[in-house]
N, C-alpha and C positions, 0 to 999 in steps of 0.2 A: 705339560707337566712331566718333568723327567723324574723317574723314581726307581729306586732299587727294588729288588725282589721283596715282596711282602711289605713295601713301604706305605701301601694304602692308595695306590693309583686308581684302581677300580672304584673304591668308595668315593674318592674325590670326584671322578668323572660322573658317577651316578648322582652324587649330591648337587653338582652343577646343573645337570640336566633337570632334576627335581626342582631346583630353584627357579629355573627358567619357566617351568610348567606352572609352578605356584604363583609366580609373579605375573603370569599371563603374557610374558615377553615372546614365548615360543609356542607355536602351534603345530608346526610340521618339522619334525626332527629326524635327521639321518643318523642311524646307528651302525657304525662300520667296524667290522672286526676282521681278523685274518681269514676266518671262515664263518659261515652261517652258524655252525655249531658253537664257535667261540662267542659270537654275539648272544646267543641264547643261553648257553651254559655259564658264561662269565658275566657278561654285561646286563643281562635281564634276570636270570634265575639264579646266579651265583650268590654266595653268602653276603657279598658286598654290592650285589647288582640292584637294579632298579625296583624290582618287586620287593626285595628284602628290606630296603631302607624306607619304603613308603609307609605312611600311616594306614592302619588296618582298613579304614573306610575309604581310602583313597588309592588303593593298590591298582596299578594299571593291569589290564587284561591282555594276554597275548593271543592273537589270532594266527595259528600255525599256518594255515593254507594261504593266508594273504601276507604273511610275514610282516605283521605290523602290531604295535603295542598301543593300546587305547586306554587313555587316562579318563577318569569320570568327568573332568571338566571339558573333554572334547579334543585335548591335544593328542596328536598321533605320532608315534615313533615308527619310522620305516627302516627295516632290517636289510642290510647289505653285507656282501662278502667282498673284501678287497681283492680276492682272487678273481672277481668277475667284474672288472672295471666298467664294461659296457652296460652293466645293470644300473649304473648311476647315470647313464644318459637319459635325459628327459625329465625325470622328477625334479621338483624344486622345494627348497626348504628355507626356513628362517634360522635354523640352528643345526649343529652337527656334533656328534661325539665320536671320535675314532680311538680305538684301543690298540695298543702295540704297533704303532705306525712304523717303527723301525723293523718290524718283522714281515710287513706286507710283501707278499711275492711280486706283485705288479705296483709297487708303491707309487712310482712316478705317474703311471696311467690312472690309477684310482684316485690319487690326490688331484690331478687335473680335472677329472670328471666331477669330482666333488665340488670343486671351486666354481664350475659352471652352473651347478645347481643351487648354491647359495645366493638366491636372488629375491627372496621374500622379505617384507618388513622393512623397518627403517634402518636397522643395524644388525644384519646376520652375523653371527659369531660362531666359533667352533672351538672345541677343546680337544687335544690330542694327549693321550696318557700313554707313556711308553718308557720302557727301559731303554736308555740311549745306546745307539750303535752309530758309527760315523758314516751313515748312508747319505747320498747326496740330498735327497729330499729333506731329511731332518736338518742337515747342516744349513740348508738354504733357508729353511723356515726359522731356525734360531737366529739367523743373521738378519732377518727382516725386521725393521724397526717397528712395525706394527704388531709384532709378536711379544706377548708377555711370557717370559720363561720363569718357571718355578722349579725347584728341585726338592726331593725328600729322600733321605737315605734309609736303608733298612732298619738302622738303629732307631730312627725316629718313631717306628712303630713296635719297638721292642716289647712293650707291655701286652700286646695282642698276638705275639708269635710264640710258637712252642719252644721250650728250653732245648730240646733235641735239635731243632733246626739251627740254633746258634751254636751248639756244641759240634755239630757235624759240619756246618757250611761255613760259618763265620771264621772258625778256627783254620779251616783249610785255605780260604780264598781271601781273607782280609789282608790288605796291603799288596796283593798281586795286581797285574794289569786287569785280570778278568773280574777280580773283586772290586776294584775301583769302578768298573763299568756296571756290574750287576748288582752291587751292594750300595756303592756311594753314589750312583747315578752320574758319574763323570762321563763326559763324552771323550773317549780315549781314541786318539787317531791311530792310523796304522803304525805298526812297528816299522821303523825306518830300515831295520836289519832283515826284514821278512823278504821272502822271494816274490811275493805277490802284493798288489796294493789294490784298494777298492776302485780307484779310478780306472785302471786297466780292466778289471772285471766289468764295471759299469759300461765301459765303451762297447764291450762285446755282448751285452745282454740283449736278448730278444724275447718276444712274447710266445712265439711259436717256432718249432723246429720245421724244417722242410719236410714235405710228404715223402720224397724219395731219399732213402738212407741205404747206404752200402752195407754197413754192419752195425750191430748193437751189441754192446758188451755190458756185463755187470761185473764191476771190480769189488772184490771182497777182502777186507782185512779182519780176520777172525780174532776174537779175544783170546788171551792166554789161558784164562780160566773161565768157568761158567758160574751161573747163580747170581746171587744179590750183590756180590763184591766184584763182579767181573767189569772189566773195561768195555767200552762200546764195541759193537761189531760194526765196522765201516762197510756200508753197502751203498755204492754210487753206480748209477747207470749212465753210460754215455754212448753216443752214436757217432759214426762217421758219415758225412754227407757226400753227395756227388761232387760237390765243389771242393772236396779236399778238407773241409773244415770239420771240426768235432763239435759236438752238441751235448752238453750236460743236461740229462733229461730228468733225473730223480735222485733224491737222497733219502734212503730209508734206514739209515744208520740208527741203531739203538743200543742201549746199554742194559746190563742186568738180565741177560737172557742165557738159558741154558743152551748147549750146543744144538739140541733139537729145535728149540724155539728160533734161534737165529738162522738155521737152515730153512726152516719154513718161511721165514721172512725174505731170505735170498730167493727161494723158489717163487714167492709171490711176485717179487720185482722182475724176475726172469720172465715169467709168463705174462705179466701185465704189459711189458714192452716188447714181447715176442723177440727176445734176444737170441743171438746167435751163439754166444759163448759166455761162460762165467770164468773169470780169472781171480784166483784166490791165493793169497799168501799162505805158504805152509811152513814157515820158519818155526812157529810156536807149537802148533798143533800136529805137525807132521802128517801121517797117514790118516789120523783121525778126522782131519778137515775134509778130505775127499770122501771118507766113508760116511760121515754124517750127512753130507750134502747128497750123496747118491741114494741115501734112503729116501729122500724127498724128491729127487729128480734122477731116477735111474737112467734116463735116455739123454739127459742134458750134456752137451759138450763141456767139460770141466778142465781147465788148464790149472795145475798147481805150480806156482812159481816160488822160488826161493831167492831172498835178497842176499846176493853176494857182494854187493857194493853198498856203500854208505847211503844214508837217506838223502843227503844232499846231492850226491852224484845221480841218483834216481830222480830227484825232484827238479833239479836245475833245467833239464831239457824240456820238461813239461811247462815250467814257468816261462821258458822262452817261447813256447807255442802261444801262450797268452799274450806275450808282448808283441808277437808278430801279427795279432788279431786273428789267429787260427782257431781259437776255442770260444764258444758262446754258452753262456748259462741261459737256459730256457726257463725265464722267471727267476725268482730269488731263492737262494738257499742259505738262510741266515747263519745256521750254525756252522755249515761247511765253509762259508766265506769268512767268518770270524777266525776259524782255524788257519785258513790260508794266509790271512793277513796278519796273523799274530805269531805263526811259527817261525823260529829263527833256526837255521841250520846249526846242527850241533846239539839242539834240545830234542826231547822225546817228541817225535812227530805224532800228531792226533790221528785217530783211526779213520775219521772220514777223509782226511787228507790222503792218507796211505791208499784208501780204496780208490780215491780219484786218480792218483798217480798211476796205479796199476791199470785202471781202465784205459786211460789216455795214452799210455805207453804201448798197450796192446793195439790200439786203434791207429796211432799216429806214428809210432816210432819202431814197432816191430810187428804190426798187424798184417793181415792178409786182405787183399782187395777182393771184391766179389761183385756180383750183379746187384744192381739197385733193388731195393724192396720198397713197396709202397706202404706207408703207414695208414692206419685207419683214421678217419676223421671223427 
C-alpha cells in the first residue's frame, strides 16, 4: 500500500493484521519496522496501531522482554527491526506487516530474510505500507505480478488531519516532485538532470565498513538562522579506508535547531565515530560557526571552509567518485539519498548534500593520509 503522509497507511496495515487474526487465518505474524522503537510506538501503540484499533476486550498484550504481541485468541505478533536483518533468520510466519519499506536501511537483506520465513499455512501473505521512494526493492515488488498495489493520497484522509498541516505543508509542496511523492504517493524516478542516481548508489552500498580506516571526518553545513524557522543543519560522517575508498557512515542532519543544539549534535557524531576532524562551511555564519562548536568541542580539530566556487563545481568531482565506484554507503540514508538524486545543479543545494560534499572533498580530494585506525566492533 503506497500512501502519502497522513493518508492512513498505519491504520490500513493494522486493520489488515487484525482482520487476519479475527478470521483465524494467521497465528504467527511478523511485524517489521525501520527500528524496534518504530514498531512499538507506531505499529503497536500508536494512535492508529494494533492496540488502538482493537476492541476493548480483545486488545493484544505486548511483552517487552520477548518482543511479541499476544492476542486473546492465541495469535502472536513477533517484533523485528529492519536494521537487523539477521534477526529474521530462523523464525517462521504465516503473515507479515512491514511499515515504511522504502526507508529501511538494509531493505534488500531484511526483505530477503522475511521471504524465507513466510512458510507457514496454506497461503502466507504480507502487506507493506510505505510512502514510495524509487528504491530497488520497492520497484521490484511493484513489478511482480503477484503483488496487489493500492494507493492513497494525503487528500483522501483530509477529514482526520489538522488544518495547520494543510496550510503549512500542502501549500508548500503540492505540485512539486517531493509533494507528488510524499503527498500523492507517486513513485517518482530519479531526476535525469541530477548528478547522482539510485542505481549508482545501490551498486556501492554495503552493510559494514571495513575495520581499518585511515581517517574519519564529519562534514557540517550549518543553517543560516537558528530556531523553529531554521533550515536543516547538514551533519554527515564519512571515512577513508585503506583501500582508497570512502565510506559514508552516518547522517545526523536535523532542522529547527538553535546554534548550541546543532553544535551538540555535531559533537555527538564526532565522538560516536571517533572522528579525526570536523569540516564546516562558514559562509553564512562566519566566526560564529567555529565559536559555537568550540564551546562543545574545545579540543576537536575543526576546519572552517568557505565556498568560493559554485555548488556544481564542488559537487561534480564528488559525483564522479561515486561513478568510479569509490564511495560506499554503509546501510541506507533515505533523506540524504533523496536529496542527492533530486538536486539539479543551479538549484539551491540541500544541507545534507552540502555536508556530504564537504566531508568527501576533505577525504578524497584534498584530505591528508594517515595511519590506519581500527574501528570498534
